C-alpha positions, 0 to 999 in steps of 0.5 A: 810059558812066560805068559802062563805065570800071570794066568796061574797066579790069577787063578790061584788068587781067585781060589784063595780069595773065595776060600777066605770069603767063605771063612769070613761069612761062616764066622759072621753067621756064627757070631750072629747065632751066638747073639740070638742064643746067648746073653740077651738072646734065646736062653737069656729070655727063656730063663727070664720068662720062667722067673718073671711070668708077668712080663710076657715080652720075654716069652715073645722075644724068646720065640723070635730068637728061636726062629732066627737061630734056626734060620742062621743054622740053615745058612751055616749048613748051606755054606758047607758042601761036606754033609758030614760036617753039616750034620755036626750042627745037629746038637745045636739044632736040637737045643733050639728046637727043645727050647722052642717046644718048651716055649709052647707050654711055658705060658700055661705053666706060668699061669699055674700055681707052680713056683718059678723053681718048680716050673724051671725043673719042668722046662730045664734043658741041659744045653752044655753040649749044644753050647760047645757044638757051634764052637767046635763046628766053626773051628773044624770048618775054618781049619779045613778051609785054612788047610785048603788054602795052604794046599792051594798056596803050595800048588801055586808054588809048584807051578811057579817053580815049573814056569821059573825053570823055562822062564826068565829071572825077571818073571821069577822076581815078579812072582816072588813079589806077588807071593810075598804080598799075598802072604802078608795079606793072608797073615793080616786076614788070619789075625783078624779071624783070630780076633773074631774067634777071641771075641766069640769065646769071650761071649761064650764065657759070658753066656756060661756066667749068666746061666750059672747066675740064673740057676743060682738066682732060681734056687735063692728065690725058691728057698727064701720065699718058701718059708714065709709063704708057708707061715702065712698060709698056716697062720691064716688057717689058724686065724680063720678057725672058729675055735680061735679067740680074738686075742689069738686071732690078733697074734696070728694076724701080727705073725702074718704081717711079720711074715709078709714083711719078711717076704717083701724084704726077700723080694726086694733083695732078689730084685736088686740081685736080678737087676744088678747081678745080671747087668752087663757093665758099661765101663767108663774112666773113673778118677778113683780118689775123687770118686771115693771122697764124694761117695764116702762123704755122702755115705757118712752123712746118711749113716746115722752113726759115728762113721769115718773113713781113712782113704789112701788111694793113689791118683789112679784111673780105673775102668768100671761102671760107676753105678755098679762100682758104687753098689760094690762099695755101698754093700761092703760098707753096709756089711761093716755097719751091720757087724760093728756094734753101734756103741763103737765108732766105726772106722773104715780104711780104704787102700788102693795099689796097682799091680801089673795088669790090675787095680787092687782095692782093700776095705778094712773095718775095726769090727770083730771080723769074720769067724775063721772057716767062713772064707769060702762061704761069705760070698754065697747067697743066703750065707752070713758072717754071723747067723744072728744078724739080720738081712737076706745074705745077698749083699756080698753075693751081689758084690762078687757077681758085679766084680766078676762081670767086670773081669775081676773078683773079691776075697776075704783077707782073714789073715788081717786082724782085727776087723774084717778085710775084703780085697777086690780087684779090677783089670786095667783093661775093661772086660 
């Protein structure tokens, strides 16, 4: 009976290790699947293939993503001998197949005269249920395996107790030490698994954010390009009419030129929104005081008007993408330049403070401020603080998108008047 103790411990140790290896393999496959379907994968490339039909690489990459995603699903189902659990991956498989089938006709749709918004309406697929399916599957599968691990541990303890009754105190001590060490190793493994699941949840949240941004971007493009394109068509038809005089034809051509210029401005704004609003930040350590002094000096020299800054940051270091953070400050300062009359000497106050887990920065100008009631709307694309002002209404929407990608956000402090005051924050730990 004494010799049975090591044999029992060895048998259960092998069973536990095999179960833990199965958990790790399932988690790794799920993470790779999220990469193939999430940010930079199938859904991301599919959306870009709709919005950028001239760039055929997105269509090709999306097809490769779909093939690899189906291979990974096959491997996940092979890991599960329980067919009931395996069938629960069907919504995810349906999503991949649906996108793959839509890719077949997307090339023809892109070659048609349909707008990006119309193409998006035709090929759109509601993937909400499928995005949650793999997470639920993994949680259930890992939970089932962890339950089996706990049952194996309990069974091992029962056998050890039986052996203890007929064994010696020395053997009992050895068994207890073995159990304690295994328990510590299991705790470390469980902690690592929880960290992997946390990273996976973060990737899923990022995927949802990008999907929301892509849907919003599609609506912006359809709205802002429709009006000038209609004007160009209408004025062109009038200019080509035989009844049109030379003077009228010149007026129509001038109107066409103005509409084309407006369209070019819209395209430029939307291009910046797509390039920066969807970008994944690459945070580095930024010494805030030096960074702001150099940035505002350059802006003041190029402003073409009387512009001064009152900078009061502490000597703090923030974690952010320098190029994207520069766009945040530049857009907020451009917003002040737009709404503060040129007859007024523009002064912008920049104040920094630290809170428990974040850096908070406020920019406040000496202009007329934002009218009450617009606090929840100024960050929406196509919305402006004053309707009479020029611009595409993209600047503040881009600022919010960049900050959210960093794990922060921005708000309008309309309780601080006169002037417009915008307050944004960044986490102390990079997102």
